[in-house]
N, C-alpha and C positions, 0 to 999 in steps of 0.2 A: 806447551813443554819441551824443558832449555834442551836444546840440541847440543850432542856430544860431540866433541870434537879431539884431535888425536891423542894421545896420551902424549904426556911430558917423555922428550926425549931422555934416558940415560940418568935422570934426575933418583937419590936419591931419598924415600918419603920411608918414612917410619910414623909410627902412630902408640902412644900410652897412652894407657887408660891407669887411674886408683881400685882398686875395689871399694866396696861400698857395704854399710852397715843398715842393714830394716830393723829399725826399731819396737815397730808397731802399725795397727791399720786404725786409722780413725772411725768408722762407719764400716762393717762390714753384709751392716740388717739393709742400708743401703733405703732408710724410710724416706728419707727428706729427696731421692730420684738420684743420688749420688753412692755408685758403689767404693769402696775401699778408700782411698783415702791412705797418704802411708808417711811413715815419717823416716829421715836416715838421714847418712853421713857417711864424705870420702876419709877415707881413711888408707894410712900410707905405709901400711901391712902387707899389700902382697899389689899386684900389677900388671895385667895384660899388656904385652909390649911386640907388637910385628913392622915384621918392615916388607916392603917391595925389592924382591930379589932384584938387582942392575945388569944379568944376564938372563943367559935363555937357559945358560948349565944352572937348576936351583943347588946352591950351598949347602951344607949340615946350619941343621938348629943349632941353637946356645943350650937346648935342655932336650931330655929326649921325650919323643912324644907319644904318645899314647894312640892304638888305632882308632877309638873312641872321637881324641881330639882331633886328629887327620879325616876322619870321615865328616865332625861338623865344620871344620874348617874348608875340607869342599863342598858343604850343601851350604854353604852361604855364601862362599864364593858365586854358586850357580844361582842361588836368592836374588843374589844381587843382576845380575845379568838376564835374569828374567821380569823383573821389576824396572827396577829405577834406571839400568844401562838395559833396557829390552832394545833399544835404535844401536849400540854400540856394535859396528860388525861383527862378525867372526874373527876375522881373522885380528882381529886389534884386543881378542880376549886371552890371549897368552899368558896370565903373569903366574910367579912364583911367590909363595910369602917366606919367609924366615921370618921362625918364630924366636925369639929371645926368653920370655918370660910368660905363664900364664897363671891367671887365679886360679886357683883349687877350684874341681868343681864340687854340687852338690854339698859344698859346705857354709850357705849363706852369704857366702860373699858377693855374691851379683858378675859371678863367671860368664855364663851365657849371650846375659845382656852386651858386656862388656867384651866381649868376640867382637857379639855382632856389631858392635858401633864402632869397634878399629876396624874390621875389616872394608866396611860397608863406606869409612871416611877417606883410608885407603885408597880405596879403589872411586871413590870420585873426586878423590887428588890428580891425581894419576889420569882418569880421564878430563880432566878441567872441568869438571863441575861439582856447584858451588847447591849443596842441598845439607839443610834442616839437619841438624841430629832425631829430632824428632820425626819427620820423615825417613829419614835410614830405618829407625826403632820399629817404624810401621810396616815397611816391605822387608824389613827381618822376621817381624813376627814378635816381636817384642814390646813389652808395655802393657802386657792385659790387664795384671791388677793392678801393678808397683808403678813410681815414674822415679820413683828415685834416681837408678839405676843412668836415665835418662838426664836428672838437671843433672847430676854429678859428673857426666861426663863432658859437659857443657863447662858446669861450674866450681865442682869442687862444693866443700863448704857444710854446711846444716841444709835439712829440707823437708821441707813439709811440703805434697801432692796433694788437689783436691779427689785424687780418683777419677771415674769415670761417670759421665753424666749419658743423659739418654742419644747425644751429638756430638759427644767426644770420640775421637781416632787413641789419642793417648791421652793417659793423666795431664791435666793443668798443672804448674806450678804455683804456687799460693807465697812459696814465702822463705827466700835466703839468706842467712846468715854466715860470716865466718867465724869458723870453731876455732876455742879462744886457745893462741898459738902455747900456751905454758901448762894446758890440761893436757892428760896424756890417757890413752887407755892399755891396762893390761887386757891382752887378748889369752881366754884358752881353746886352744884347739884338739880336736882330739882326733889322729888318725886312723882310728882303725874304727871311725863310723861313719854316714853319711847322712844327711836329713833325707827329707821326704821330698820326690821329686819325677817330672815325669807322669805318665798314667795318675800312680799313685797317689800324688796330689792331686789331681784333677778329682780322684774319686772321694777324698779327705774332704773338699770345699762342697763338695756335689753331698754328702753324706753329713758333714757334719749340723747339728741343729741351728736355727735361725738366732745369729748374735744379741743378748739382751739389750735391747733400744736404751735403758739407761745404763748400760756400759757404755756405749759408743759416748751417751752424752758425756758423763764422766772424763772421756777419753778427749772428747776434744775437748771440756772445760780445762778438764789438765795442761794441755796442749798452750792453747791460749794463756793462759792465765796465770801458770806457771811454770810451765816448761821454757816456751820463750824466752818473758823478760829474765830466769834465770841466766839464760845464755845469753840474753845483751847485754846481762849485767854482770854477768861473770861469776855468778851463787853455785856453786859446785854441789854443793848440801841441798838448795831446793832441786836443783836441775835433777840431781840424781836420784831426791825422794819423787819425783814428777815421773822420770824415766821407773823406777822399779814398782810404781803405783799402775802405771800405761803394762807394762809388761807381766803383771801378776792377772790382771784383767784379760790380758791374750791368751799370757798363757793357759789357762785357765779355760778358757774356750778349747784350746788346738790340743787338748793334754789326749783326749780319750785319741787320737791321732797321733799322736808323738811319744803317747807312754808317760808322762807328766810334763810338770812347767818347763822341763828343760829332754828334750831328743834324746842327746846323751846321761845315763845315769852318772858315771866317773865325774864329769863338767857339774852336774847335781849338787855331786859331794863337795867340791870347791868353790863351787856358789854360796853351799851353805858357811862355811868356813872364814866367805869373805867377808858374810850375813854376823858371822860372830866377835869379827874385827871392828864389826862400827862401822864395814864401807855399804855407802847405797849405790847408787846409780849400775844398776845391773842389769842385762841384756843379752837376752838368744837375738841371735840379728836370724831373720825370715824365719824358717824350719831347720837351721842348726847346720850342723851341731855346737859352729862356732858362735859361741857367746863372749863376754866383755864387761867389764868393769871400769868405769871411769872417776878421774884423777886426777887431783888440783895438778899435780906435781909429775918430774922426772920422782923424787926422791919418794915421793909415796907413791911412785907406782913401782920403784923399786923393791919396797920396804914390802909388797904385798908379793910380789912375784918373787920375794925369799921366805916368804909364809907360806905361802902355797907349794916352791918347791921341798920344800920342810916334808908338809903333809904327800906330795907325790913319792917321796924318796923312800918314804914310810910305810906307803900300804901298794901292793902287788898290780892292783886294779885301775891303779890311774898311771903307771908308765905310759903308756901312750900320748898322756896328753901335754901337747906343746905352749908352752908359756911365752906371749912377745908383747914388748909394750912398744905400742905404738904414739900416732899423733895426726889431729885431721890433715886433712885436704885440702887448703883452698884453694886452690888455680882449676880449671879444667882439665881437659885429658889434653898430651902434649903432642904437638907435631911438629916432627922436623924434617926439611926438604933441604937439603944438600948442604944437611951442618948448622943450619938455622932454625931456631926453636922460635915459637910459639906455641902458645895456648890458646885452647877454644874461648873459656868466658865470656861467652854470651850472655851475661845477667840482664 
């Protein structure tokens, strides 16, 4: 085991990680011995950013921090010292973290994994330990189903993982590609709703029927022979068509647990309007409620947002929906030490 050394004295250490979208599973059936397998993308809409306080007195954070978030942060710090930092003497564990920004919780954006990885890497760098992201994820109890958040933390971009085999500790990344810089996503967020999480999520996976083998086969075929080639060739129409079909198959399976194709019925109404305008590439991320529409340019994204705002303004049931235009992120999480920023980018 790598031996810890004394903390870096008075260095300012800050880590920022982007949100991620989870666009679907490859094989929930696990018929060939591997379960899950995921498709996803790092996005620039939200970030989790924390830094190590450089004094014994913790200064205020940049944002209001809920009791729930504070408890999670404390739990993750303790988890680090119970596992990866178990050999660090107690007198060297007195750390304080400043919270600059947090990805919204239970919105389908990977907040839990990114918070765990950010804290893990801050503490690792503080104690001069070189620990791979996957090992931090394992120690922090992340990556039980999807490896998208782990991969996007390291490399950003559009990624596909192979899920978990009999001997896997965390999901194996199969594919990573830069997301086209000119493409934009219109994200729809329901501020009055949260996606399924915690014990309810565990129960949902246990109670849902077996995912049909033919659906897994179709998703794998679409991913390999349409989605990924269209991404590389930057064909937004073929890419969007593949995303929509994959999402339809996944949404159909999870509908009994989440109340339909989309967790938020308000977002479902708006996604139908997107479809009526001729858009494809419509997706809910994970359990939602956050959903998105892929567009080929900023002008197309602006057009869609303008049309959706018109619908929102005319419907009182849609007033809690927030619209965001965002881009993909093609870099790993950023780490700043004494003003110098590097990116993980371990491809």
